C-alpha positions in Angstrom: 10.5 -42.1 50.5 10.2 -45.4 48.8 13.3 -46.7 47.9 13.5 -48.5 44.2 16.6 -50.7 43.3 18.2 -48.7 40.3 20.0 -52.1 39.4 16.7 -54.2 39.3 14.8 -51.1 37.1 18.1 -50.9 34.8 18.2 -54.3 33.9 14.1 -54.3 33.1 14.7 -51.3 30.9 17.3 -53.6 29.1 15.0 -56.4 28.6 12.0 -53.6 27.7 14.4 -52.2 24.7 15.7 -55.9 23.6 12.7 -57.6 23.4 10.2 -54.3 21.8 9.5 -54.7 18.5 7.9 -51.6 18.4 9.5 -48.2 19.4 8.9 -44.7 19.1 10.5 -42.1 20.4 9.1 -38.5 21.8 11.3 -35.6 21.9 11.0 -32.4 23.9 13.2 -29.0 24.2 15.2 -30.7 26.6 17.0 -33.0 23.4 17.7 -29.4 21.8 18.9 -27.8 25.0 21.4 -30.7 25.1 23.1 -29.7 22.1 23.1 -25.7 23.4 19.9 -24.9 21.4 18.5 -22.0 23.4 15.4 -23.6 25.9 11.9 -21.5 26.2 13.5 -18.7 28.8 16.5 -18.2 27.4 15.0 -17.7 23.9 12.2 -15.5 25.3 15.2 -13.0 26.3 16.9 -13.5 23.4 14.0 -12.1 21.3 13.2 -9.7 23.5 16.6 -8.3 23.2 16.5 -8.0 19.6 13.3 -6.0 19.3 13.2 -2.4 18.9 11.6 0.3 19.0 7.3 -0.1 18.1 8.2 -3.9 18.4 9.7 -3.3 21.9 6.8 -1.8 23.2 4.6 -4.1 21.7 6.5 -6.9 22.7 6.1 -5.6 26.1 2.6 -4.7 26.4 1.4 -8.2 25.1 4.1 -9.9 27.9 2.7 -7.6 30.7 -0.8 -8.4 30.0 -0.4 -12.1 30.2 1.5 -11.5 33.6 -1.7 -11.1 34.6 -3.2 -14.4 33.9 -0.4 -16.9 33.5 0.7 -17.5 37.6 3.4 -20.1 38.6 5.5 -19.7 35.9 7.2 -17.0 33.6 5.6 -15.3 30.3 7.4 -17.1 27.5 7.6 -16.8 24.0 5.0 -19.5 22.9 2.5 -17.5 25.1 3.4 -14.4 23.3 3.1 -15.9 20.3 -0.4 -17.3 21.0 -1.8 -13.8 22.3 -0.2 -12.1 19.3 -2.0 -13.9 17.1 -5.3 -13.8 18.9 -4.9 -10.0 18.9 -4.5 -10.4 14.9 -7.9 -12.6 14.7 -10.2 -10.4 16.9 -8.9 -7.5 14.9 -8.2 -9.1 11.0 -4.6 -7.0 11.0 -6.3 -3.8 10.8 -6.2 -0.3 13.3 -8.5 -1.8 16.0 -6.4 -2.3 19.3 -6.2 -4.8 22.0 -3.8 -3.2 25.2 -2.6 -1.0 22.7 -1.6 -3.2 20.3 -3.1 -2.6 16.3 -3.9 -5.8 14.6 -1.6 -4.2 11.9 1.2 -4.1 14.8 0.8 -7.6 16.1 1.5 -9.1 12.5 4.0 -7.1 12.8 5.1 -8.0 16.1 4.5 -11.6 14.7 6.6 -11.9 11.7 9.5 -10.2 13.4 9.4 -12.6 16.8 9.6 -15.7 14.2 12.6 -14.0 12.2 14.3 -13.6 15.1 13.7 -16.9 16.6 14.6 -18.2 13.1 18.0 -16.2 13.2 18.8 -17.0 17.0 18.6 -20.9 16.4 19.7 -20.9 13.1 23.3 -19.0 15.2 23.2 -22.4 17.7 22.3 -24.8 15.1 25.3 -24.0 13.2 27.8 -24.7 16.1 25.9 -27.4 17.6 28.0 -30.9 17.6 25.1 -33.7 16.3 26.9 -36.5 17.0 25.1 -38.2 19.4 21.7 -37.3 17.1 23.0 -38.9 14.1 24.4 -41.8 16.1 20.9 -41.9 17.8 18.9 -41.9 14.6 21.8 -44.7 13.1 20.6 -46.8 15.9 17.2 -46.2 15.4 17.4 -47.3 11.5 18.8 -50.4 12.5 15.5 -51.5 14.7 13.1 -54.1 14.2 12.3 -53.5 10.3 8.2 -55.1 10.7 7.4 -51.7 11.8 7.7 -48.0 11.0 9.9 -45.8 13.2 8.3 -42.7 14.2 9.8 -39.6 16.0 7.2 -36.8 17.4 9.1 -33.5 18.8 7.5 -30.0 19.7 11.0 -28.8 18.3 11.1 -26.4 15.9 15.2 -26.5 14.7 16.2 -28.5 12.3 19.1 -30.4 14.5 16.9 -33.8 13.4 16.7 -33.2 9.4 20.4 -32.2 9.4 21.4 -35.4 11.4 19.5 -38.0 9.3 20.3 -36.4 5.9 24.5 -36.3 7.1 23.9 -39.8 7.7 22.1 -40.7 4.3 18.7 -42.5 6.7 15.9 -41.5 4.5 12.9 -40.0 6.7 9.5 -38.6 5.7 7.4 -35.8 7.5 4.0 -35.4 5.7 5.2 -33.2 3.0 5.5 -33.9 -0.6 6.6 -32.4 -4.1 10.2 -30.9 -4.8 9.8 -27.1 -5.7 7.9 -26.0 -2.7 6.5 -29.4 -1.1 3.3 -29.0 0.2 1.8 -31.5 3.3 -0.1 -34.2 2.0 -3.0 -35.3 4.5 -3.3 -38.6 2.9 -0.1 -39.5 3.2 0.1 -39.8 7.3 -3.8 -41.0 7.7 -2.8 -44.5 7.2 -0.1 -46.8 8.3 2.3 -48.2 5.6 2.1 -52.3 4.8 4.7 -54.5 4.6 5.4 -54.1 1.0 5.9 -50.8 1.2 9.4 -49.7 0.0 8.9 -46.3 2.1 8.0 -48.6 5.7 11.6 -48.3 7.5 12.3 -44.9 7.0 12.0 -42.3 10.1 8.7 -40.5 9.9 9.2 -37.1 11.5 6.1 -35.1 12.9 6.9 -32.1 14.2 4.2 -31.2 15.9 4.8 -27.4 16.6 5.6 -26.4 13.4 9.1 -26.0 12.1 12.2 -23.5 10.9 11.8 -24.9 7.2 7.7 -24.1 7.1 6.0 -21.2 5.6 2.4 -19.7 5.1 2.0 -19.4 1.7 -1.2 -17.5 0.4 -3.5 -18.4 -2.4 -3.9 -15.3 -4.4 -7.1 -16.6 -5.8 -8.7 -18.1 -2.4 -7.0 -15.8 -0.3 -6.4 -19.1 2.2 -3.1 -20.1 3.3 -1.4 -23.3 2.9 2.3 -24.1 4.7 4.6 -25.2 2.5 8.5 -26.7 3.2 11.3 -24.5 2.4 14.1 -25.7 3.5 17.4 -23.9 3.8 16.8 -20.0 3.6 19.6 -18.0 2.6 18.9 -14.9 4.2 15.4 -14.8 6.7 15.5 -10.9 6.5 14.5 -11.4 2.7 12.2 -14.2 3.0 8.1 -12.5 2.5 6.5 -15.5 3.5 5.4 -15.8 7.2 7.2 -18.6 9.4 5.0 -21.6 10.7 6.5 -22.1 14.3 4.2 -22.6 17.2 0.7 -21.9 14.9 -2.1 -21.1 17.5 -5.0 -22.5 17.3 -6.7 -20.0 16.0 -4.2 -20.1 12.7 -5.4 -23.4 10.9 -8.5 -24.3 9.1 -9.4 -27.6 11.0 -11.6 -28.3 7.9 -8.4 -28.6 5.7 -6.5 -30.4 8.4 -3.3 -28.7 8.1 -0.1 -30.5 9.3 -0.8 -29.8 13.3 -4.3 -31.4 13.6 -3.1 -34.5 11.6 0.0 -34.8 13.4 -2.3 -35.1 16.6 -4.7 -37.6 14.9 -1.4 -39.6 13.7 0.4 -39.8 18.0 -3.2 -40.9 19.2 -3.6 -43.7 16.8 0.0 -44.6 16.7 -0.2 -44.9 20.8 -3.4 -46.9 20.5 -2.1 -49.2 17.4 -1.2 -52.2 19.7 2.2 -53.1 21.5 4.4 -50.3 21.4 6.9 -49.2 23.6 7.2 -45.3 23.5 9.8 -43.3 25.0 9.7 -39.4 25.9 12.8 -37.6 26.7 13.7 -33.9 27.0 9.8 -33.2 27.4 8.4 -31.5 30.4 4.9 -32.3 30.1 3.9 -29.1 30.3 0.9 -28.6 27.1 -2.0 -29.8 28.6 -3.5 -31.1 24.8 -0.4 -33.7 24.3 -0.6 -35.0 27.7 -4.6 -35.2 27.0 -3.7 -38.1 24.5 -0.9 -39.6 25.9 -2.7 -40.1 29.4 -6.1 -41.1 27.6 -3.9 -43.5 25.4 -2.1 -45.3 28.6 -5.9 -45.7 29.6 -7.2 -47.4 26.1 -4.3 -49.3 25.6 -3.0 -51.6 28.1 -0.2 -53.1 25.4 1.4 -49.3 25.6 4.5 -49.0 27.9 5.7 -45.7 28.4 9.3 -44.5 29.8 9.9 -40.8 31.1 13.1 -39.3 31.2 13.7 -36.4 32.8 16.6 -34.1 33.7 15.3 -33.0 36.6 13.7 -34.3 40.0 11.1 -31.6 40.1 9.8 -33.1 36.8 9.1 -36.4 38.1 7.6 -34.9 41.5 5.3 -33.1 39.3 4.3 -36.1 36.7 3.8 -38.4 39.5 0.9 -35.9 40.8 -0.9 -36.3 37.2 0.0 -39.9 36.5 0.3 -41.9 39.6 -2.6 -44.3 38.6 -1.0 -45.1 35.5 0.7 -48.9 36.2 1.8 -48.4 32.2 4.0 -45.7 32.7 7.7 -45.7 34.4 9.7 -42.2 35.1 13.2 -41.9 35.8 14.8 -38.9 36.9 18.3 -38.0 38.6 17.6 -39.0 42.4 13.4 -39.5 42.0 11.4 -42.0 39.7 8.0 -43.3 39.7 7.7 -47.0 39.2 4.1 -48.8 39.1 2.2 -45.9 40.0 5.4 -45.2 43.3 7.1 -42.2 43.7 10.6 -43.3 45.2 14.3 -42.7 45.5 16.8 -44.5 43.6 19.0 -46.9 45.6 21.7 -47.8 43.9 24.5 -50.2 44.9 27.4 -51.5 42.6 27.9 -54.9 44.9 24.4 -55.6 43.2 26.3 -55.8 40.0 27.0 -59.0 38.0 30.7 -59.2 36.4 29.7 -58.2 33.1 27.7 -55.1 34.2 28.7 -52.0 34.3 27.2 -48.4 35.5 29.3 -45.5 34.2 27.1 -45.4 31.5 23.7 -44.2 33.4 25.0 -43.8 36.7 27.7 -40.5 37.8 29.3 -42.2 41.1 30.8 -38.7 42.2 26.9 -36.8 42.1 25.0 -40.0 42.9 22.8 -39.3 40.3 21.2 -41.5 37.6 22.2 -39.3 33.8 19.8 -40.4 31.2 17.8 -37.5 31.8 20.3 -35.9 29.2 19.5 -36.8 25.6 23.8 -37.7 25.1 23.8 -39.7 27.8 20.7 -41.5 26.6 21.6 -42.1 23.2 24.9 -43.0 24.3 22.7 -46.0 26.4 20.7 -47.1 23.7 23.5 -47.8 21.4 25.8 -49.6 23.9 22.7 -51.7 25.1 21.8 -52.7 21.3 25.2 -54.9 21.0 25.5 -53.1 17.7 28.0 -50.1 17.9 30.5 -50.9 15.6 27.9 -51.2 13.0 26.2 -48.4 13.9 29.6 -46.5 14.0 30.4 -48.1 10.7 27.5 -46.2 9.0 28.6 -42.6 10.4 31.8 -43.0 8.7 
């Protein structure tokens, strides 16, 4: 396998970060896992263990039905939610059944799964150390003020919101209002101009929903809209349905609920011109997202994408999909894809200059590149910025 000089690539990476005026980020589940929030498999098991009686039985029926069509991996909670919502749509939440699960019971199961997800993740959030997340956003907030700072995420936990608010960093997610903030499509259809007061706010786009979003039914039209409630005192007493990992059948495309609008925003942002876009914690397992990314890589030759993986298997899987893209570089623990070539890292301390240090990106003991871990990546970005003292001061 081709050898890739790590010291050379780190210098190139530092140059990218230093000279790129416009930098965006995409957070996948791995960023939350770095803070001990359950990954998708752990969450699936935890939810299943919490269910009882009819909900438990119906959960297992849906899971078994999916196992006949999903191959190569385990059925996860997002697969199950999608399937449950398809049953609800086909049956109209009625007594009609699919694989022994009625529409009415599917609705109850959907609600119970989401409440359990809320409880499980909220408990982990309360114990999470968000110091590095706060440091990361303090770093991002200090970046070039000529461009909006955009963060897309598939995570529905509230770690990012808590980190931003704890540091008094303003952000915007497309919702407006104070009593029950509602999604305002026009607020994200256009990019802000240079005189807009909110231009330097962090833009946070949660493309799989959030633990703070709930469906609200209009009593007159019987249609649903999404409202952001914020902190919920007791999820068991909440009568609205939680909005996480919405199935394609759940939203009305004619009204462009947040999910479609966020995907449009991702596409338009990636096509907006010169941009350095960084993926961390994302495994490239969502085909809808992947199509947008690869299409934009083809269309925008001023787009540079950097991907940081925690596992080498993820590097190899992405290489099979992306080897033809010269503007996409992938960094894994021992393997990488640079300029379309898959190779193994080659590291020698003898190549380091007197002022260069490797402990911020290389583990000598394990001989591994470490920036696939969000905590290590955040630390590397801050150290490389030369603004460590200013960043730490903002957090005091």
